[in-house]
Structure formats: structure tokens, C-alpha cells
C-alpha positions, 0 to 999 in steps of 0.5 A: 490666504484670504482677505480679512481687512482692508481700510483707508490711512491718512498719512501727513509728513514734511518734505524737502523739495529741493532747495524751495524749502520745508512744507507739510504733505499729505497722502492717502494709503490703502492697507488690506490684510489676510488671514495670513498676516501679509498686509499689502499698500498702496498710495491713491491719489484723493482725499482720505475722506473720499477715500474711506467712504468709497473703500467701505461702500465696496469692502464687502466685495474684497473680504474672504476673497483669494487675493491671487484672484486679481481679475475676478476681484476687479471685474466685480468692483469696476463692474459693481451694478452693471456699471463700469468703475470711473473716477475716484471710485476707480481711483479706490479700486486701482490701490486696491488692485495694487495691494493685491500685487504687493500680497501676492509678492510677499507671499511669494516672496517675489518683487512684483515686476517679477509677476508681469513678465520679468525685467525687460530692464532693471533700472528705469530711466526718470525725469523730475516733476517738481511741484513748484507749479512755476507760478514765480520768476521765472529766473528762480525756476530755472534755478530749482531746474538746476537743483534738480540737475545737481540731484541727478537729474538730467530730464526736467519738464516746466509747467506752462499752464498759466498763460501765453507769455507766462509760459514763453517767458518761462521756457525761455529763461530756463533755457537761456541758464541750464542750457540745451545740455538738460531735455526739457518737456513742458506740460500745458496742464490742459491750459488752452483751447487748440487754436492758441495751444497749437500757436504757443508750441510753435512758439516754444519749439525754437526751444526744444521742448523733449514733448508737450504734454497735455495741451488742452483739456480731454475729451475731444479726441479730434481736437488732439488730432488737430494739435498733433498734426500742426506741430512737429514736437511730440504730443504727450497726454493721458492722466486726464483720460478715462480708460475709454479715451486712453484706448482712442488716443492710442488706436487712433494716434491722437498723441505721440506719447501715451500717458496711463496713470497707476492709481487712476486708470485701475490698477497694475494689470489694466495699464499693462493691458494699454501698454501693449495696445499701446505696442502695438501702435508702435507708441511709447509709454511715460506713466504718471505717477503722483502723491507718493512714491507708493505709487511711483514704486509701482510704475517703476515695477510696470516699466522694468517688466514693459518693452515700449517703456519710455521714461517714468515721471519722477516727483522732487520730494524728499520723503525720508520721514513717510519711507523707511526705504525711499527711491533714489535716483542716480545719474538720471535713472531709478533702480528697480525694487528687488524685494518681494512686493512693492518693496516700499516701507510705511515709516508708521511713526507719521501717525502720532508725530504728524497729525493728519489734515489734508494739505494742497499737492502744489506750492505756489508762489504767487497763491492767486496766479491759476491754470486757464483751463482751456479757454480760448483768450486773446493774447494780450489778456491772458497774464490778466486772466489768468491773476483772477 
């Protein structure tokens, strides 16, 4: 069996986000086919035009290869021209790697998790990750959290990177409405510098956040250590860091929870190695997953075979028009897919029914409201700055 083609396909489809109304969503998918008729698929978290150009530049490294030789193929692409693959090129490599696992699983008639070490668990704890960016009235988002609970979640993540007062008002209002029976994490979306992040987290701790995610921008590990030592709430990060920075976050214990992304950090095997490093350092993992349930399904297979997996991010989008067999949440868990490979099938009618175009990942109630991204700004200026 040999790879005989690889391509990127763009899809558009309507989604319903638990009471927020329908909107169009777009995603890109990589498809790798073999000479015996098997097609492996994987989700990509980058634009179609970028993914297509990058794949075309490296396709010759895949064609003719045995898809079982994942380490060999990965190494050839990652070290192309003696340079290590980063950024969006690494995202394409990640998609290639997952698609190869999908091919192997389909060939062997086994789900991917059985190829990664077998079932440590048969269902995976998930949390609701709304793509509504918390930029509207806090009370409206509190009602959205209640809708998430009605749809099977008992852990929900808020987003608070839009200003100091905005974050406090958001968390307080949601707690007043939903109480303390629902676990709430908060993602600060790299919104603050270390001093302001520490001050904000200390004010948020009275509302019992499960963790604080990405309080400051990635890059400086010393600053993450500074924040972690100054607060009591667990600190989580990883999605925006490079592979090298992920390893440094773990080794230096700069965070409590590490959040690699299969679609950004090299695919299943590379993230499995990152999880093993975290396990050696007695650290839990809560992988980031975005841009359709194809990526979430890959993360679920990883979670099923990874002992130190804590919880999995799960977007609250209804993708039933895109996927024939979407993942379902029941009592806060997702059952691990048991079909061969990734276990997901795409509804190809989307290609003709909804012409492809790029749609934004996030819905904002106030389009003018933007994340702050790391600035150390006096408290009284936060709301004005965030309206720019």
C-alpha cells in the first residue's frame, strides 16, 4: 500500500451554537488516498489557500510512501531543508500525520486509540468551549452557560481577555446565575501582562475558577513561572506555544495543566510524546482542539490512550450538516469512537449545497470589542482600550 495523492478541501456549513442562532462556519480538511482505495482525513485549523499552498509544496515527500511509516514521513517533512517545521507549515504536517493514522486504522479495521496504546478509558470527560467570545452582556452569556449545562456539560469555559473589569463582571454574573454546581474555567486569551494578570486572577479566585488559561502571551517561560507562583488557581497553557516551548513549560513546571494541540503541534504521535513528558513530571494534560469535530475526534483518541489526560475541550457547535456521525456529549462525557481509524465521516453534500468561503471562527455580540493581548494598561483605561 502506497500514498498516491494528497489534497486540501474547503467546506462551509451552518452551525447552531446552543441558542445563539445559526451562522455559517468554514473549515479545511486534508485528504490522503492510497493505491488500494483508502482515504484518510484530518481537520486543519488554517485557511484553505494557505493550507493548499503549503501541502502542494511538500506533496512530493508523501507520494509513494508507505502510510505505515509515519515516523519516517514526519521526519522528512519536519526537517525539510534542515529546518524545523513551525507555524502553519507544522499545522499541515499535523494534518498529514493524523490522516495517515486514519488510513492505518481503516486498513487494520481498528480505531486509532487501539494503535496508540489501547483504552485507558472508554469515555472522555469534556468541557464546553463556546465560540461566542463573551463580548456581549454578561447576563446573556450566563444564560448561554445554562444552555450548555442543559446539553450535557457540567464544565464550561469562559473567555476574559477583553479587559480587567469586563472579565470580573463576566465571571461574577455567570456565578450569580449558574451557582457553584457548575465548574467554570476562564481563558484570558493572552490578554494581559504578568502584573495585571496576577492582579486579575486574584480577584477572580473568589469565584472558584477551575483553572486560568493563557493569562499572558506565550514566549517568555519565566513570566509564566512568575504568574503561577503568585496565585492559587491552577494555570493552563500550551496551544499558542511552540513545541520547544511546550517542553520547557513542562520541564520547568511553569504551568499546572499543559494544553498541546494535535492540529498545531505535529499530530497524534508528537503530542503523545508531549503527554508522556508531562506524565513523567506529574502534570496533567487538557489538549486544545478547535475547528470542527474532526480535530476533537483525534483528541478523543489521544485521551482514551493517555493516563494523565484530565479533560478535553469540546466546541458547542452542532455540526450535523457537516459530519454524518458527529460526537455526542452525555453527562459530561464523550464515548470514544469505535469505528476504524478516526471514526468520522464527512457529508460531502456540503460541497455542492454550501459554496465555500472563509467565515470567522468566533461570533461577537460587539464586533468592535477586541482582545487586549498582553498590554500592561491602567485599570481605568481597560474598557476604553478594548473598544478600539
